[in-house]
Each structure stands twice: as structure tokens, then as C-alpha cells.
C-alpha positions as CSV (number, residue, x, y, z in Angstrom):
1,M,0.4,-0.3,0.4
2,S,1.4,3.9,-0.9
3,D,2.0,6.1,1.7
4,K,-0.8,8.6,2.5
5,P,-0.3,11.9,0.2
6,E,-0.2,15.3,2.3
7,K,-3.2,16.4,0.4
8,F,-5.7,15.2,-1.7
9,I,-7.3,18.5,-3.7
10,D,-4.4,21.0,-4.3
11,E,-4.8,25.1,-4.2
12,N,-7.0,24.6,-7.8
13,G,-9.9,22.7,-6.0
14,L,-7.7,19.4,-8.7
15,R,-7.2,16.4,-7.1
16,L,-4.3,14.0,-7.7
17,D,-4.9,12.0,-10.6
18,G,-6.0,16.3,-12.4
19,R,-10.1,15.8,-12.0
20,Q,-12.3,17.9,-11.2
21,I,-14.2,17.0,-7.7
22,D,-17.2,16.0,-9.4
23,E,-15.7,14.5,-12.5
24,I,-15.2,10.9,-13.2
25,R,-12.8,8.6,-14.5
26,Q,-12.4,7.7,-17.8
27,M,-14.7,4.6,-19.0
28,K,-14.1,2.3,-21.8
29,I,-16.5,-0.1,-22.5
30,K,-16.7,-4.0,-24.9
31,I,-19.9,-5.5,-25.2
32,G,-20.2,-8.9,-26.6
33,V,-16.0,-10.1,-25.5
34,L,-17.0,-13.4,-24.6
35,S,-18.1,-16.6,-27.5
36,R,-19.4,-18.7,-24.9
37,A,-21.4,-16.6,-22.5
38,D,-24.7,-15.5,-24.1
39,G,-23.7,-11.9,-22.7
40,S,-20.7,-10.4,-21.3
41,C,-19.0,-6.7,-21.1
42,Y,-15.7,-5.8,-20.8
43,L,-15.1,-2.4,-19.0
44,E,-12.2,-0.1,-18.5
45,W,-12.5,2.6,-15.4
46,G,-10.0,4.1,-14.4
47,N,-7.6,1.7,-13.7
48,N,-10.0,-0.5,-12.7
49,K,-10.1,-3.6,-14.9
50,V,-13.9,-6.0,-15.0
51,L,-14.9,-8.7,-16.9
52,V,-18.7,-9.8,-16.8
53,A,-20.6,-12.6,-17.8
54,V,-23.5,-13.7,-18.2
55,Y,-25.5,-17.3,-19.0
56,G,-29.1,-17.8,-18.9
57,P,-31.8,-17.6,-18.5
58,R,-31.6,-21.5,-18.3
59,E,-32.9,-24.2,-16.3
60,L,-32.0,-24.2,-12.4
61,H,-30.7,-27.3,-10.5
62,P,-30.6,-28.2,-7.7
63,R,-35.1,-28.0,-8.8
64,R,-35.2,-27.5,-4.9
65,L,-33.6,-24.4,-5.9
66,Q,-36.5,-23.4,-8.2
67,K,-39.1,-19.9,-8.2
68,A,-42.5,-21.3,-9.5
69,D,-43.3,-17.8,-10.6
70,S,-39.6,-16.1,-11.6
71,A,-36.2,-16.5,-12.0
72,L,-32.9,-16.3,-9.6
73,I,-30.6,-14.4,-10.2
74,R,-27.5,-15.6,-9.1
75,Y,-24.3,-12.6,-8.9
76,R,-20.9,-14.2,-8.3
77,Y,-18.6,-11.5,-7.5
78,N,-14.6,-12.3,-7.7
79,M,-11.9,-10.4,-7.0
80,A,-8.3,-12.4,-9.0
81,A,-5.9,-12.7,-6.7
82,F,-3.0,-10.9,-8.7
83,S,-5.7,-8.1,-9.1
84,V,-4.0,-5.3,-6.3
85,E,-0.9,-5.3,-5.4
86,D,-0.7,-7.9,-2.4
87,R,-2.4,-11.2,-3.6
88,I,-4.8,-12.1,-2.3
89,R,-6.0,-15.5,-1.6
90,P,-7.9,-16.7,-4.1
91,G,-12.2,-17.8,-3.9
92,P,-15.0,-16.1,-2.1
93,S,-14.3,-14.0,1.3
94,R,-16.5,-12.6,3.8
95,R,-16.0,-9.4,1.8
96,S,-17.3,-11.2,-2.0
97,I,-19.9,-12.5,-0.5
98,E,-21.4,-9.0,0.5
99,I,-21.2,-7.5,-2.3
100,S,-22.8,-10.7,-4.8
101,K,-25.8,-9.9,-2.3
102,V,-26.0,-6.5,-2.5
103,S,-25.3,-6.3,-6.4
104,R,-27.4,-8.9,-7.2
105,E,-30.7,-6.9,-5.1
106,A,-29.6,-3.7,-7.5
107,F,-30.8,-5.8,-10.4
108,E,-33.7,-7.6,-8.0
109,P,-35.9,-4.5,-9.1
110,V,-35.6,-3.7,-13.0
111,V,-34.5,-7.6,-14.6
112,M,-37.7,-9.2,-14.6
113,T,-37.8,-12.2,-13.2
114,H,-41.5,-13.6,-14.0
115,L,-41.1,-14.9,-17.9
116,Y,-38.8,-17.0,-17.1
117,P,-40.1,-19.5,-14.0
118,G,-38.3,-22.0,-12.5
119,A,-34.9,-20.5,-14.2
120,V,-31.8,-19.0,-13.0
121,I,-29.6,-16.2,-14.6
122,D,-25.9,-16.3,-13.8
123,V,-24.1,-13.4,-13.6
124,F,-20.0,-13.4,-13.4
125,A,-18.6,-10.6,-12.4
126,E,-14.2,-10.9,-12.3
127,V,-12.4,-8.2,-11.2
128,L,-8.8,-8.6,-12.8
129,Q,-7.6,-5.6,-11.8
130,A,-8.3,-3.3,-8.9
131,D,-8.1,0.2,-8.2
132,A,-11.2,1.5,-6.3
133,G,-14.4,1.2,-6.9
134,T,-14.5,-2.3,-8.1
135,R,-18.5,-3.0,-6.7
136,T,-19.7,-0.1,-8.8
137,A,-17.9,-0.4,-12.0
138,A,-18.9,-4.6,-11.4
139,I,-22.2,-3.8,-12.0
140,N,-22.1,-0.6,-14.4
141,A,-20.3,-4.1,-16.2
142,A,-22.8,-6.5,-15.5
143,S,-26.1,-3.7,-16.7
144,L,-24.7,-4.1,-20.2
145,A,-23.8,-7.5,-19.7
146,L,-27.3,-8.5,-19.0
147,A,-28.9,-6.2,-21.9
148,D,-26.3,-8.1,-24.5
149,A,-28.0,-11.7,-23.5
150,G,-30.6,-10.0,-24.6
151,I,-32.3,-10.3,-20.7
152,P,-36.2,-8.4,-20.6
153,M,-35.5,-5.0,-18.3
154,K,-37.3,-2.3,-17.6
155,G,-33.5,0.2,-17.5
156,L,-30.1,0.0,-17.5
157,V,-28.7,-0.3,-14.3
158,A,-25.7,2.4,-13.3
159,A,-23.5,2.6,-9.9
160,C,-21.7,4.8,-8.7
161,A,-20.0,5.9,-5.3
162,V,-19.0,9.5,-3.5
163,G,-16.5,9.8,-0.8
164,K,-14.9,12.7,1.8
165,V,-11.0,13.4,1.6
166,D,-9.6,16.9,2.9
167,G,-13.3,17.4,4.4
168,Q,-14.5,17.3,0.9
169,L,-16.6,15.3,-1.1
170,V,-15.6,13.6,-4.4
171,L,-17.4,12.4,-6.8
172,D,-15.7,7.9,-8.0
173,L,-12.9,8.3,-6.0
174,N,-9.2,6.5,-6.8
175,K,-6.9,4.1,-5.1
176,A,-5.8,6.2,-2.9
177,E,-8.8,8.5,-1.7
178,D,-10.6,5.3,-1.0
179,N,-7.7,3.9,1.3
180,Y,-7.0,6.6,3.4
181,G,-10.7,8.9,2.5
182,Q,-13.1,9.8,6.0
183,A,-16.1,8.6,3.5
184,D,-17.0,5.8,1.5
185,F,-20.5,6.2,-0.3
186,P,-21.5,4.0,-3.8
187,V,-24.9,4.1,-4.6
188,A,-27.1,2.6,-7.9
189,I,-29.7,3.9,-9.6
190,T,-31.9,2.9,-12.0
191,Q,-32.8,5.2,-15.7
192,D,-36.0,5.7,-13.7
193,G,-34.6,7.1,-10.8
194,E,-34.7,4.4,-8.8
195,I,-32.3,3.7,-5.9
196,T,-31.7,0.2,-5.7
197,L,-27.7,0.1,-3.7
198,L,-26.8,2.0,-1.0
199,Q,-24.2,1.8,1.2
200,M,-22.4,3.9,3.4
201,D,-18.6,3.5,4.9
202,G,-17.3,6.3,7.5
203,D,-19.2,9.6,9.3
204,L,-21.3,12.0,7.4
205,T,-23.2,15.0,8.3
206,Q,-27.1,14.9,7.2
207,E,-26.2,17.3,4.9
208,E,-23.4,15.9,3.4
209,F,-25.5,12.5,2.7
210,K,-28.1,14.9,1.1
211,K,-24.9,16.4,-1.3
212,A,-23.4,13.4,-1.9
213,L,-26.7,11.4,-2.9
214,E,-27.3,14.0,-5.4
215,M,-23.3,14.0,-6.7
216,C,-24.4,9.8,-7.3
217,K,-27.0,10.4,-9.1
218,E,-26.0,12.8,-11.2
219,G,-22.3,10.3,-12.2
220,C,-24.6,7.7,-12.9
221,R,-26.5,10.1,-15.3
222,Q,-23.1,11.0,-16.9
223,I,-22.3,6.8,-16.8
224,M,-25.8,6.1,-17.7
225,E,-25.3,7.7,-21.4
226,M,-21.7,6.1,-21.3
227,Q,-23.6,2.5,-21.7
228,K,-26.6,3.4,-23.9
229,E,-23.4,4.8,-26.2
230,A,-22.0,1.4,-25.7
231,L,-25.1,-0.3,-26.5
232,R,-26.0,1.9,-29.6
233,S,-22.9,1.3,-31.1
234,K,-22.7,-2.4,-30.4
235,F,-26.1,-3.0,-32.0
236,A,-25.2,-0.3,-34.7
237,D,-22.0,-2.8,-35.8
238,D,-23.5,-6.0,-35.0
239,L,-26.3,-4.4,-38.2
240,L,-23.7,-3.8,-40.4
241,A,-21.9,-7.1,-40.0
242,V,-24.7,-8.8,-41.1
243,Q,-25.6,-6.6,-44.3
244,V,-22.5,-6.8,-45.4
245,P,-19.8,-9.6,-45.9
246,D,-16.8,-9.9,-43.7
247,E,-14.4,-8.9,-46.4
248,A,-16.3,-5.9,-48.0
249,A,-16.7,-4.3,-44.1
250,E,-13.4,-3.1,-44.0
251,S,-13.5,-1.0,-47.8
252,I,-16.7,-0.2,-46.8
253,D,-17.8,3.7,-46.7
254,V,-21.5,4.5,-44.4
255,A,-21.0,8.0,-44.8
256,A,-21.6,6.6,-49.1
257,T,-24.2,3.8,-48.3
258,L,-26.1,6.3,-46.0
259,E,-26.2,9.2,-49.4
260,D,-27.4,5.5,-51.0
261,V,-29.7,5.2,-49.1
262,V,-31.3,8.5,-48.9
263,E,-31.1,8.7,-53.0
264,E,-32.7,5.4,-53.2
265,D,-36.2,7.4,-50.5
266,I,-36.5,9.9,-52.6
267,I,-36.5,8.0,-55.8
268,E,-38.8,5.8,-54.3
269,E,-41.3,9.3,-53.5
270,D,-40.7,10.5,-56.6
271,V,-41.8,6.9,-58.7
272,G,-45.0,7.3,-56.3
273,A,-45.4,10.5,-56.9
274,E,-46.2,9.6,-60.8
275,E,-48.2,6.7,-59.6
276,V,-50.0,9.1,-58.3
277,S,-50.5,11.5,-60.3
278,E,-51.8,9.1,-63.0
279,E,-55.0,8.5,-60.9
280,P,-58.3,11.1,-61.8
281,S,-57.2,14.4,-60.0
282,E,-59.7,16.5,-58.6
283,E,-59.2,19.2,-61.2
284,T,-60.5,16.8,-63.7
285,S,-63.3,18.4,-65.6
286,E,-67.4,16.2,-64.7
287,D,-67.4,16.3,-68.7
288,D,-64.7,14.0,-69.4
289,L,-65.7,12.1,-66.4
290,A,-69.9,11.6,-67.9
291,I,-68.3,10.8,-71.3
292,S,-66.0,8.0,-69.9
293,E,-68.5,6.3,-68.2
294,D,-70.7,6.5,-71.4
295,A,-67.7,4.6,-73.4
296,E,-67.7,2.1,-69.4
297,I,-71.8,1.9,-70.6
298,E,-71.6,1.2,-74.4
299,L,-68.8,-1.3,-74.2
300,A,-70.8,-3.0,-71.4
301,E,-73.8,-3.2,-73.3
302,D,-72.0,-4.4,-76.6
303,E,-70.6,-7.1,-74.8
304,L,-74.2,-8.4,-73.6
305,V,-75.0,-7.8,-77.3
306,A,-72.2,-10.2,-78.4
307,E,-73.1,-12.7,-75.4
308,E,-76.5,-12.8,-76.9
309,L,-75.7,-13.4,-80.2
310,D,-74.0,-16.1,-79.2
311,E,-76.1,-18.1,-77.6
312,S,-78.8,-17.6,-80.7
313,D,-76.5,-19.5,-82.8
314,A,-76.2,-22.1,-81.0
315,D,-80.1,-22.4,-80.6
316,E,-80.3,-22.4,-84.4
317,K,-77.6,-25.1,-84.5
318,I,-79.6,-27.2,-82.5
319,P,-82.2,-27.9,-84.0
320,D,-79.9,-28.6,-87.6
321,V,-78.9,-31.2,-85.8
322,E,-81.4,-32.4,-84.6
323,V,-83.3,-32.2,-88.3
324,E,-80.0,-34.3,-90.5
325,F,-80.6,-36.2,-87.4
326,V,-84.3,-37.5,-88.2
327,D,-83.8,-37.5,-91.7
328,L,-80.9,-39.8,-91.4
329,L,-83.4,-42.2,-89.6
330,D,-86.2,-41.5,-92.5
331,E,-83.4,-43.4,-94.9
332,E,-82.5,-45.7,-93.4
333,A,-86.2,-46.6,-93.0
334,D,-86.6,-46.7,-96.9
335,E,-83.7,-48.4,-97.7
336,E,-85.0,-51.4,-95.2
337,A,-88.3,-51.0,-96.6
338,D,-87.0,-51.4,-100.2
339,D,-85.0,-54.6,-99.0
340,E,-88.1,-55.8,-98.1
341,D,-90.2,-55.4,-101.2
342,K,-87.5,-57.4,-103.0
343,E,-87.5,-59.8,-101.3
344,V,-91.4,-60.3,-101.2
345,A,-91.2,-60.0,-105.0
346,S,-88.7,-62.3,-105.9
347,E,-90.6,-64.6,-103.5
348,G,-94.0,-64.3,-105.5
349,S,-91.4,-64.5,-108.7
350,E,-89.9,-67.8,-107.4
351,T,-93.3,-69.5,-106.4
352,R,-94.8,-68.6,-110.2
353,E,-92.1,-70.0,-112.0
354,Q,-92.9,-73.6,-109.6
């Protein structure tokens, strides 16, 4: 552990790392870093480096732990043995168990667990490098990992801490301020402003408490904007990767693509306008409409007369066929009568000869 500095805030109102008292550290976010996890997030906040993986919803075993009406959230916070200067003993400790519990409770109001009865949602938060504020950093990363996993939530959760050094309240403690400060005040807030985590270590007056809470809300608001921007960037990249092949993704000009899309929309609007213009407009005169109606009526009458003529021709042809068939029968009857007369005459002649 480094020595305690003489002053945490200089005469210009700047802290040891050059920040203002109400300024948070730089944050770097990368979403979807683990291929085998349902959702993941890597977050760097100052010198903190945190990796969070989410698995689920999936069936919970053993079954005796299942809830009939909702899913169970399991949150595991762990600090790697090499995450601090003095190597710590690996495995769960009282501190990690306590942080896991309060962090899980920070997400229970926003995660829609009632949609997955009997299931479990596992959240694993691994601190790879610690530099004060690891629990708040893990909560911020876990919120993004849950969103990356597609877990239905009412909103994101952002967390930040306020401390007290040299008698002043400062936002987002660094390592020296956390080790030697007079108070530590971590808070987690939902997108709607609901407080889901509030802890305090140290001494604060009532006025300092109220001011610290307002500073935490402002810090969480800034962090939530970073979270939203990270999600927008991630899903925009995913959409672009789906629409464009991998070999062409590197050479694509996004600006040109957007211009093409705008031009296509303009062309489609023009074509639609031309199609609409072909229809009768309101300015068409009544005489033109009357002439077109008369033409349609005459065409319909002509078609009806043609159909009647066709039917009459068919009726005339049917009797002709019947007459021809009757004449054919009469001819056959006459031929049979002639044959009979010839036979009778031949029989008569034979009789006379005898």
C-alpha cells in the first residue's frame, strides 16, 4: 500500500489525478467479448479492469432452488488473486460474498424475472485489476452484459460512489482516496431514478449525505449515457456486419452508404408521386368523367349483345342437327323397306315358276 499523500486536493481544486471534485474517471466499454457467454462486457474505469459474463435464462439445478413464479438471479463477484498489489487469497471471502449479495439485489427490481419461472440467470463479475470502486464498476458492466444477453429489463442500472477527503466530497474515488478517505458512499440507480443500492462506510453529516446523494445521481446519469452509447455502437456494428460480408466490411464507406439510402428513398418518393399522378385528379372536369362513364356503358352493352348473339346462334344450330338426324333415320327406314319389297318380289317370282 502506498504512503498517504499530504493533500488530496491542491490549491486549484484539482485532485491527485488532475480531476475536478465532481468529475468521474475515463471509462472504456467493450460489449460481447466472450463468444460462449450469452452476454458479456469488458469495462475499464480508471485503472479498474472488470470482465462480466451472463449465462441464462437456463434451467436451475438443483430443482429445490427453483422458484415457481420467477427466475433466480445469481451474482458472483470475485477479485482475481493478482488484481491488487498484495496478492490476495483466491476464492470467496466475506467481502466478496457481501458485495455479491448487494449487487444481486441492485438488479432484482429491473430484471423481469417473472417471465422465466423455474430458471436461473447467472452473472459472473471478475475483477482483473482493482483501483477503488470495483463493486460499482462491476454493476455498470453487469448491466450491459445483461442487455447484451437479451434479458428483459425495465432499464439499465448505473452505479457510482462519492467519498470524503480533506473535508470535501469528491465523486468517483481513486485508490488513494478510497484507502485514506474519511467516507465511502456507493450508490446504484435505475434509469427511472430508483435507488437499488446504497451503502456508506465512514462519517457524513445529514447535509453531506444529501449532497453526496445528488453527486452520485449526477455521476450515474453520466455513466448511463456512456452505457447507452456503448449499446448503440455495438448493435449498429452487428447490423452492419449482417448486411455486409466480412471481406467487404473493411472497405465500406458508411457515409456513401447513407447517401445511397437517402437517394433511394428520394427515388421511391418520386416514383410513388408519378403513380399517384396517373390516377384521376380532383381537377378533372365533370364532362370528361361523364364521357368516360358513357364509354364504359356502351362497351358493356356491346359485350351483352355479343353474348346474346352467340346464344341465339347456338339455339339455331341445335335444331339443324336434330333435322339432319331425323332425315338420316328416314333414309335408313326407306332402304330397309326397299330391301323387304325386293325379297317379297323374288319370293313371288319363285312361286309362279313352280
